[in-house]
C-alpha positions in Angstrom: 0.1 0.1 0.1 1.5 3.4 -1.0 1.3 6.4 1.0 -1.4 8.0 -0.8 -3.7 4.7 -0.5 -2.8 4.6 3.3 -3.9 8.3 3.8 -7.2 7.6 1.9 -7.7 4.6 4.1 -6.9 6.5 7.3 -9.4 9.1 6.3 -12.1 6.7 5.6 -11.4 4.9 8.8 -11.7 8.2 10.6 -15.2 8.9 9.1 -16.3 5.2 9.7 -15.5 5.5 13.4 -17.1 8.8 13.9 -20.3 7.3 12.1 -20.4 4.4 14.5 -20.0 6.8 17.4 -16.5 6.2 18.4 -13.3 7.9 18.0 -10.2 7.0 15.7 -7.8 7.7 18.4 -3.9 7.8 17.7 -3.4 4.3 19.2 -6.3 2.8 16.9 -4.9 4.5 13.8 -1.4 3.1 14.6 -2.6 -0.3 14.9 -4.7 -0.1 11.8 -1.6 1.3 10.0 0.5 -1.6 11.1 -1.9 -4.1 9.8 -2.4 -2.2 6.5 1.5 -2.2 6.0 1.9 -5.7 7.2 0.2 -7.5 4.1 -0.2 -10.5 6.4 -2.1 -11.3 9.5 -0.7 -10.4 12.6 -1.5 -11.7 16.3 -2.0 -9.2 19.1 1.2 -9.7 20.3 3.0 -9.2 17.1 1.0 -6.1 16.8 1.9 -5.0 20.3 5.6 -5.7 19.3 5.5 -3.5 16.2 3.5 -0.8 17.9 6.1 -0.5 20.6 8.9 -0.3 18.2 7.3 2.9 16.4 5.6 4.8 19.2 7.3 6.6 22.0 4.8 5.4 24.7 4.5 1.7 24.9 1.1 -0.2 24.7 0.1 -3.4 26.5 -1.4 -6.6 24.5 -4.5 -6.2 26.5 -5.0 -2.7 25.1 -4.3 -3.8 21.6 -7.0 -6.5 22.0 -9.5 -3.8 23.0 -8.4 -1.7 19.9 -8.9 -4.5 17.6 -12.2 -5.5 19.1 -13.2 -1.8 18.4 -11.7 -1.9 14.9 -13.5 -5.3 14.1 -16.7 -4.0 15.5 -16.6 -1.0 12.8 -15.5 -3.5 10.0 -12.0 -2.0 9.5 -10.3 -5.2 10.6 -11.1 -9.2 10.4 -10.1 -11.7 13.0 -9.1 -15.1 11.5 -10.4 -17.4 13.9 -8.3 -20.4 12.8 -5.0 -18.3 13.2 -6.0 -16.1 15.9 -4.7 -13.4 14.0 -6.0 -10.2 12.6 -5.8 -8.5 9.3 -6.9 -5.2 7.9 -10.1 -5.5 5.6 -8.9 -5.5 2.0 -12.4 -3.7 1.2 -12.0 -1.1 3.9 -12.2 2.0 1.3 -15.3 0.3 -0.2 -17.1 0.2 3.0 -16.7 -3.5 4.0 -20.3 -4.2 3.5 -20.1 -7.9 2.5 -22.3 -10.3 4.3 -20.0 -13.1 4.2 -16.2 -13.1 4.4 -14.2 -15.6 2.9 -10.5 -16.2 3.5 -8.1 -18.3 1.5 -5.2 -19.2 4.0 -1.9 -20.6 2.7 -0.6 -23.1 5.4 3.0 -22.9 4.0 3.6 -19.1 3.7 0.7 -17.9 5.8 -0.3 -15.5 3.0 -4.2 -14.8 3.3 -6.6 -13.8 0.4 -9.8 -12.2 1.3 -12.3 -13.1 -1.5 -14.1 -10.0 -2.7 -16.8 -11.8 -4.7 -18.2 -14.6 -3.0 -19.7 -17.2 -5.2 -23.6 -17.7 -5.2 -22.8 -21.3 -4.5 -21.4 -20.3 -1.1 -24.3 -18.0 -0.4 -26.5 -20.8 -1.2 -24.7 -23.1 1.2 -25.3 -20.4 4.1 -28.8 -20.4 3.0 -29.2 -23.9 3.2 -27.6 -24.0 6.6 -30.3 -21.3 7.7 -33.2 -23.5 6.3 -32.0 -26.4 8.4 -32.9 -24.4 11.4 -29.2 -23.6 12.4 -28.3 -20.0 12.9 -24.6 -19.3 12.3 -23.3 -16.7 14.6 -20.9 -15.4 12.2 -20.8 -15.5 8.4 -17.1 -16.0 7.9 -15.5 -19.0 6.1 -11.8 -20.1 6.3 -10.1 -22.4 4.0 -6.7 -23.4 4.6 -4.5 -24.8 1.7 -1.7 -23.8 -0.4 -1.5 -20.6 -2.5 -0.4 -20.6 -6.0 3.2 -19.7 -5.2 3.5 -22.6 -2.6 1.5 -25.3 -4.4 3.9 -27.6 -6.1 3.3 -27.9 -9.9 3.0 -31.3 -11.5 6.4 -30.8 -13.2 8.1 -30.2 -9.9 6.5 -33.2 -8.4 7.8 -35.5 -11.5 11.4 -34.1 -10.9 11.3 -35.2 -7.3 10.5 -38.8 -8.5 
């Protein structure tokens, strides 16, 4: 993310927090900036460590968790349950209004891809779940596997044999 995109995202986040009735404090902004620049999910402890490297006043992990809870409540951040890590929403400037979040998580390099257009079949799956009488508490789907860069090609597998 370049500096211009970062500034635009921070302006949007400030408006989004104000609209939700909260303040976009300096600490909240710094945590969001760290996630935006990381390009990968981070744990609260990793965030705390990076925060304390760039800010003059240190922060405790418990405070970072509270900040993350707030940022998640206003749809600026997603929590990856399977990884217990957090990432900035890749649709933050678009308002992050998707009802179903879907993440593809590479188990080798830990790269996470947030799917922007969730296929109608997945929406149908969730509709079927609800028709069965089950009410999902969250609409987030996480799929672990190998990304394109980490997945061995057929040629690589044949070379090893």
